[in-house]
N, C-alpha and C positions, 0 to 999 in steps of 0.2 A: 790542320787539314787544309788542302789547297784552296777550297772555296770559302774558308774561314768559318762557315757554318754549312752543314751539309744538307743534302736535299732528299711521299710514300706513294708509291704508285705501283701496285702489284699488277704487272703486265707481262704477258707473253706475246712477243712479236715475232711473226714468222718470216723474217728475212727481207732482204733488199729486192728491188725489182728483178724479176727473172729474165727480163729482156736484155740485161747488160751482157755484152759479149766478152768472151775471154780474149786476152791480149797477150801474145807470147812475150812482148817486151815490158810487161807490167813490172813495176818496182814500187818500193815503199816511199819513194820520193814525194808523192802527193800528200800522204798523211803527215810526213815530216814537215813539209811546207805549211800544211794547215795548222799544225801545232805551233810552229814558229810564228806564223802570222797571228794566231790567237794570243800568244804571249806578248808579241810586240804591240798589239792593240791594247792589251791590259796595261802595258808600261806607259802608253800615251793617254788613253781615255779613262783608265781605271778598271779594276778587275770585274766589277759588277757589269759595266757596260760591255766588256769583252765577252763575258759569259752569256749575256742576253743575245748578243749578235751571233755567237758561234753555236748555240744550242739548237738542236732539232726540236720540233714541236713536242715530241714524246720523250725528250731527254730526261734522265733521272740522275739523282745523286743521293747522298745519305745525310739525314738531318734529324735525329740520328738514324732514322729508318728511311727506306727508299721513298722519295717524293719527286713529283714532277718539278723539273728545274725552273720552269717559268713561273709556276705557282709560288715557289720559294723566293725567286728573285724579285717579284713585285713587292715583297715585304721590306726590301732594302731601298732606302731613299738615296738618290744620287747615283754616281757612277763608280763609287768605291775608290780605294787608294790606288796609287800607281807604283807602290813599292813591292808588290808581290811579283816575284821573278821565277820562271821555270824554263827548263830546257829539255828537249828530248835527248835521251841517251841510248834508246833502243826502240825499234819499231818493227812492225810486221804488217803485211797486207795480204788479202786473199788473192787467189789465182784469177778471180774474175775482176779484180781491180776496183771493187765497190765497197770494201769493208776492211778496216784495219785498226791498229792501235799504236799508241806510243806510251812510253814511260820514262821517267827521269827525275832528277832532283828538283826540289823547289825551296826557295828561301825568300827572306825579306831583304831587299837592298839596304845597305847601311848597318846590317847586323851580321855578326859572325856566325858561321856554321850553317849547314844544311838542315832544314826543318824536317824534311821527309822526302818521300818519293810519290809522285802522282801517277795515276793510270787513267788514260783517256781512250775510249772506244769511239771510232769515227765511222760514219756511213756516208757514202756518196749520194747526193740528191739527184732528182730527175734533171735539174738544170746543170749538172756537172760540178756543182759546189760541194764542199765537204762540211758536215755538221756533226758535232759530237752527240752521242746518245747516252753516254755514261761517263761520269768523272768523279773520282774520289782519290784520296791519298792516305797513306799511313806513315807513321813516324819511323821510317827506315833510318838507321844510324849510319850516315855516310861521312867518313872522315876526309874524303877527297875534295879537291877544288871543284867549283861549278864547271859544267860543260860549256865549252866555247859556243858562241852563238852560231858560228858557221862550221862547227866540227863535223867531220865525217863520222857518222855513227854506225855501229853494227846493226844489221837487220836480220830478221828471221828468214830462213830459206823459204822460198815460195813453194807451196805444195805442187806436186806433179800431177795429182788427180784429186777429184772430190767425189761426192755422191751424185752430183749432177743436178741437185736442186737444194734450195734452202730448206724446204719442208722436210725432205728426207734427212738432211743433216740434223735438223732440230729433233726429229723423232729418234735418231740414233743416239745423240748425246743425252737427251732426256732419259731414254731407256737405260743408258750406261750409268748415269748419275743415280737413278733409282736402284739399279742392281747393286752398285757399290754401297749405297746407304743401308741396304737390308741384307747384304751378302756376307759370306764368310770366305777367307779370313776377314779380320776387322778392316774397316774402310781405309785406314791410313796405309796399311800394307798394300792394298789394292791400288790406291792412288799413287804410291811411290813407284809401283811397277809401270804406271802410265806416264811417268815423267819423260819428256823428250830429252834427247841428248843435250840440247841447247836451252833447256827450260830456265826461266827466271822466277824466283820467289821473293816476294816482299813481305816482311814481317816486322811489326813494330818493335823497336828496341834492338834490332839486329841489322848488320849490313845486308844488302841485297845478295841473294845466293844466285850464282850463275853456273849452269851446268848441272847435270843429273846428280853427280856425287855430292856437290855442295848443297843442292836443294834437298836431297834425301836426308843429309845430316841436319840441316836447319828444320826440316819437317819433323824429324824425330824429336828435336829439342823443343819445338814450339807446337805448331798445329798444322795439320793437313787432313782435314776431316770432310766427311760427306756433306753435301748441301742438303739440308733437311727439306726445304721447300723452295724450289726454284721460283723466283719472282719475275725473272726475265730471261728469255732464251732467244737469241737472234743469230742468224747465220748469213753467210755470203751467198750470192746467187749460184756460184759454182758448187756450193756445199762442201767446201774444204776448210772453212774456219767458222767456229761457233763461240759466241760470248754467252756465258752463264753467270747470273747473279742470284744469290740466294742466302738464306739464313743458315748459320752453322753454329756449333758450340764445341768447346774443347776444355780440357783441364790444364790449369797451371798450378802445379803443386796440389793443394787441397781445395783450390777455388775452381768452380765451374764458370768459364767465361762464355759470353755470347757475342755474336757479331755477324758480319757478312763476309762471304767469300765471293770474289770476282775472278773468273777464270776465262782463259782463251784455250780452246781445244783446236788442234789442227789435224786434218786427215793426212796421215803419213803412211805410205804404202797401203796396207789393208787394215790399218788400225788407227784409232783416235788416240792422240797424245796430248798431254797438257804442256803448253809452251809458255804460259804465264799464269801465275796464281798469286793473289793478294788477299790478305786477311785484314779487315778493318774492324777492330773491336767496337762494340756498341757502347756509346757513352750516354749515360743518363743525362737528360737536360737539367740545367740548374733549377732549383726550386723557385716557384713564383713565376 
């Protein structure tokens, strides 16, 4: 996992400052730059130091359950190693320019192969800086080379409209998640119908799926299930992008697995669509 040990903080947060204005020229460049600066800091000072500096006060990660990042980080002595390397390979930002995400491969320098793919959710602060509010990774099997530091990366198309407020967007997506969890047909079929055309799915042990067809195939082979209990829901000021983190479970053969689902929903046209979805299996902590 990207943080080496992950970070429990059951929290529902209702969005970024509503006063942020929409900007017709908004792009995902700020969140890409924030992620690259975050990774560069880790390469110089160490991963722990970088995580402390870049985390918002209410940032959470998985260890193995959700936990406040700063509460977890104080348990680490020193600044951490400088060999953890990651690069954004895909990014998205809200129409209001205050909320976004990146995802891409991570690895340890000096070792062969990609370890997995990370997922970071970013929120713009009152002073204009960017801080991450959620960070986790899963063991995506990526056979390709690392992404270049200065590569031009694909980005999610910016929504043309939103609900107009973070509170409304949170209510909409929370109601949608609850409806899917208890509705018919079974949740996986409903969720597959909600996949955006350019959706990306991260699943441990598989390459990242890009596009609705590939994502639907991967979801059928692995997991795409309802979030049983949302632990955090946060939206952009424009109400066009929503992050959801919650517990989920799925079957692998005869085994019932448990873990966490992290999703980004985007308001597209008159509907909400899933544009990113990651499953992080829950790992039992070692005895003692």
